[in-house]
C-alpha positions as CSV (number, residue, x, y, z in Angstrom):
1,M,15.7,-51.5,43.8
2,A,17.1,-48.0,42.8
3,P,20.5,-47.1,44.1
4,L,20.6,-44.5,46.8
5,N,23.9,-42.9,45.8
6,V,22.7,-41.0,42.8
7,S,23.6,-37.5,41.7
8,I,21.3,-34.8,40.5
9,S,22.7,-35.3,37.0
10,D,21.4,-38.9,37.1
11,L,17.9,-37.7,37.9
12,V,17.6,-34.6,35.7
13,D,19.3,-34.1,32.3
14,F,20.0,-30.3,32.3
15,N,21.5,-30.6,28.8
16,Q,18.1,-31.1,27.3
17,T,16.9,-27.9,25.7
18,S,13.3,-29.0,26.2
19,F,13.7,-28.8,29.9
20,W,14.7,-25.1,29.8
21,V,12.1,-24.3,27.2
22,S,9.4,-25.8,29.5
23,A,10.7,-23.9,32.5
24,A,10.6,-20.6,30.5
25,S,7.1,-21.3,29.3
26,I,5.9,-21.9,32.8
27,A,7.3,-18.6,33.9
28,F,6.2,-16.7,30.8
29,N,2.5,-17.4,31.0
30,P,1.6,-15.7,34.4
31,L,4.1,-12.9,33.6
32,F,2.3,-12.3,30.3
33,W,-1.2,-12.2,31.6
34,N,-0.3,-10.0,34.6
35,I,1.5,-7.4,32.4
36,V,-1.3,-7.4,29.8
37,A,-4.1,-7.3,32.4
38,R,-2.5,-4.4,34.3
39,Q,-2.0,-2.5,31.1
40,E,-5.6,-3.1,30.4
41,Y,-6.6,-1.8,33.8
42,H,-4.6,1.4,33.6
43,N,-4.6,2.1,29.9
44,K,-7.5,0.0,28.4
45,I,-5.2,-1.2,25.7
46,L,-7.3,-4.3,24.8
47,T,-10.6,-2.5,25.1
48,K,-9.4,0.2,22.7
49,L,-8.1,-2.5,20.4
50,F,-11.5,-4.1,20.3
51,G,-13.4,-0.8,19.7
52,G,-14.4,-0.1,23.3
53,R,-15.9,-3.6,23.8
54,S,-14.4,-4.6,27.1
55,Q,-16.2,-8.0,27.3
56,T,-15.0,-9.0,23.8
57,A,-11.5,-7.9,24.8
58,C,-11.7,-10.1,27.9
59,Y,-12.8,-13.1,25.9
60,A,-9.9,-12.5,23.5
61,L,-7.5,-12.5,26.4
62,A,-9.1,-15.6,27.8
63,A,-8.6,-17.4,24.5
64,T,-5.0,-16.3,24.4
65,I,-4.3,-17.4,27.9
66,F,-6.0,-20.8,27.3
67,S,-3.9,-21.3,24.1
68,L,-0.7,-20.4,25.9
69,G,-1.7,-23.0,28.5
70,L,-2.0,-25.7,25.9
71,V,1.4,-24.8,24.5
72,R,2.9,-24.8,28.0
73,D,1.4,-28.3,28.7
74,A,2.7,-29.6,25.4
75,L,6.2,-28.3,26.1
76,Y,6.1,-29.8,29.5
77,E,5.1,-33.2,28.2
78,R,7.9,-33.1,25.6
79,A,10.4,-32.2,28.3
80,L,9.3,-35.1,30.4
81,R,9.6,-37.6,27.5
82,E,13.2,-36.5,27.0
83,Q,14.2,-36.9,30.7
84,P,15.5,-40.0,32.5
85,T,13.1,-42.1,34.6
86,H,13.8,-43.3,38.1
87,A,12.8,-46.7,39.5
88,L,11.4,-45.2,42.7
89,L,8.8,-43.5,40.5
90,T,8.2,-46.2,38.0
91,E,8.3,-49.3,40.2
92,F,7.2,-48.1,43.7
93,P,3.6,-49.5,44.4
94,G,0.9,-46.8,44.5
95,V,2.8,-44.1,42.5
96,Q,0.6,-44.6,39.4
97,W,-2.6,-44.4,41.5
98,L,-1.3,-41.3,43.2
99,A,-0.5,-39.8,39.8
100,Y,-4.1,-40.4,38.6
101,G,-5.5,-39.0,41.8
102,L,-3.5,-35.8,41.5
103,L,-4.5,-35.4,37.8
104,A,-8.2,-35.9,38.7
105,S,-8.0,-33.6,41.7
106,G,-6.3,-30.9,39.6
107,S,-8.8,-31.2,36.8
108,I,-11.7,-30.9,39.3
109,L,-10.2,-27.8,40.9
110,V,-9.6,-26.1,37.6
111,V,-13.0,-27.0,36.0
112,S,-15.1,-26.2,39.1
113,S,-13.3,-22.9,39.6
114,T,-14.1,-21.9,36.0
115,W,-17.7,-23.0,36.4
116,A,-18.0,-21.0,39.6
117,L,-16.4,-17.8,38.3
118,G,-17.4,-17.9,34.6
119,I,-15.1,-17.0,31.8
120,T,-14.7,-13.3,32.7
121,G,-14.3,-14.1,36.4
122,T,-11.6,-16.7,35.6
123,F,-9.7,-14.8,33.0
124,L,-9.1,-11.4,34.7
125,G,-12.4,-9.7,33.9
126,D,-11.9,-7.6,37.0
127,Y,-9.1,-5.7,35.2
128,F,-11.6,-4.9,32.4
129,G,-14.1,-3.5,34.9
130,I,-16.2,-6.6,34.7
131,L,-16.6,-7.3,38.4
132,M,-18.5,-10.0,40.2
133,D,-21.4,-9.1,42.4
134,S,-20.0,-10.9,45.4
135,M,-17.1,-13.1,46.4
136,V,-17.5,-16.8,45.6
137,T,-17.2,-18.8,48.8
138,G,-18.5,-22.2,47.7
139,F,-16.5,-25.1,46.2
140,P,-13.7,-25.1,45.3
141,F,-13.0,-21.8,47.1
142,N,-13.9,-23.3,50.4
143,V,-11.1,-25.8,49.9
144,T,-8.4,-23.5,48.5
145,D,-8.2,-19.7,47.8
146,A,-6.5,-20.3,44.5
147,P,-8.0,-23.4,42.9
148,M,-6.8,-22.6,39.4
149,Y,-3.2,-22.4,40.4
150,H,-3.3,-25.2,42.9
151,G,-5.2,-27.4,40.5
152,S,-2.7,-26.8,37.8
153,T,0.2,-27.6,40.2
154,C,-1.5,-30.9,41.1
155,S,-1.7,-31.7,37.4
156,F,1.9,-31.0,36.8
157,L,2.9,-33.2,39.7
158,G,0.5,-36.0,38.6
159,S,2.1,-35.9,35.1
160,A,5.6,-36.1,36.6
161,L,4.7,-39.1,38.6
162,L,2.8,-40.8,35.8
163,Y,5.9,-40.4,33.5
164,G,8.2,-41.4,36.3
165,R,10.5,-38.4,35.6
166,P,12.3,-36.7,38.5
167,A,12.7,-33.7,36.2
168,G,9.0,-33.3,36.4
169,L,9.1,-33.0,40.1
170,L,11.7,-30.2,39.7
171,L,9.5,-28.4,37.2
172,T,6.5,-28.8,39.4
173,A,8.4,-27.1,42.2
174,W,9.1,-24.3,39.7
175,V,5.4,-24.1,38.8
176,A,4.5,-23.8,42.5
177,L,7.1,-21.0,43.1
178,V,6.0,-19.1,40.0
179,Y,2.4,-19.3,41.0
180,Q,3.1,-18.1,44.5
181,V,4.9,-15.1,43.1
182,A,2.0,-14.4,40.8
183,L,-0.5,-14.6,43.7
184,A,1.6,-12.2,45.7
185,Y,1.1,-9.7,43.0
186,E,-2.4,-10.6,41.9
187,N,-4.3,-10.9,45.2
188,P,-3.5,-7.4,46.6
189,F,-4.2,-5.8,43.2
190,T,-7.5,-7.6,42.7
191,S,-8.6,-6.9,46.3
192,E,-7.9,-3.2,45.7
193,I,-10.1,-3.2,42.6
194,Y,-13.0,-4.5,44.7
195,A,-12.2,-2.2,47.6
196,K,-12.3,0.8,45.2
197,R,-15.7,-0.3,44.0
198,E,-17.0,-0.4,47.6
199,R,-15.6,3.0,48.3
200,E,-17.3,4.4,45.3
201,R,-20.5,2.7,46.3
202,A,-20.2,4.1,49.8
203,A,-19.5,7.6,48.4
204,G,-22.4,7.3,46.1
205,G,-24.7,6.3,48.9
206,K,-23.7,9.3,51.0
207,G,-24.3,11.5,48.1
208,E,-27.9,10.2,47.7
209,D,-28.5,10.6,51.4
210,K,-27.5,14.3,51.2
211,K,-29.8,14.8,48.3
212,A,-32.7,13.2,50.2
213,R,-32.2,15.6,53.0
């Protein structure tokens, strides 16, 4: 039975550089893709870099984001391995099964979201002018409005439980906070992109009506 009178330093080793590197990587990724995507939307920096081929530029950004995700996950795993375990996470019945359930759920949300949106829909194609015809409302978007972010958070939490590291729980909370901040910036901006398209369509429709008259 784990002692109840434990301090935070017994649960998380803040002296481990890997912990802070992991936390920095978690924060860097959404910051990176939001800055780059907005620069693309306003200045077309990636499209220009790829000779005016916006779809190719979008695929390049997708590959970069995916690669950064792999690095982030590797850094997180390394951080967990260098942190202390706690008996409540390693010995409590059902924790391992909960961990596997979270990992499976997270993977399902991420993979099904990518399948529903496609590569360009998943990796910020909207900022490149590659817009979807209509909003996706089927699974997993009928379960959560941000399946990529929520699925990723589930995977972080599942890994923390699987390794039995309280530090992983703290880093998962950091993941959730970072993603909520990212959503607060991304959702209004993306909504405005589609609202602008609808306004342009409506204006175009009115122009056609006037010509018909």
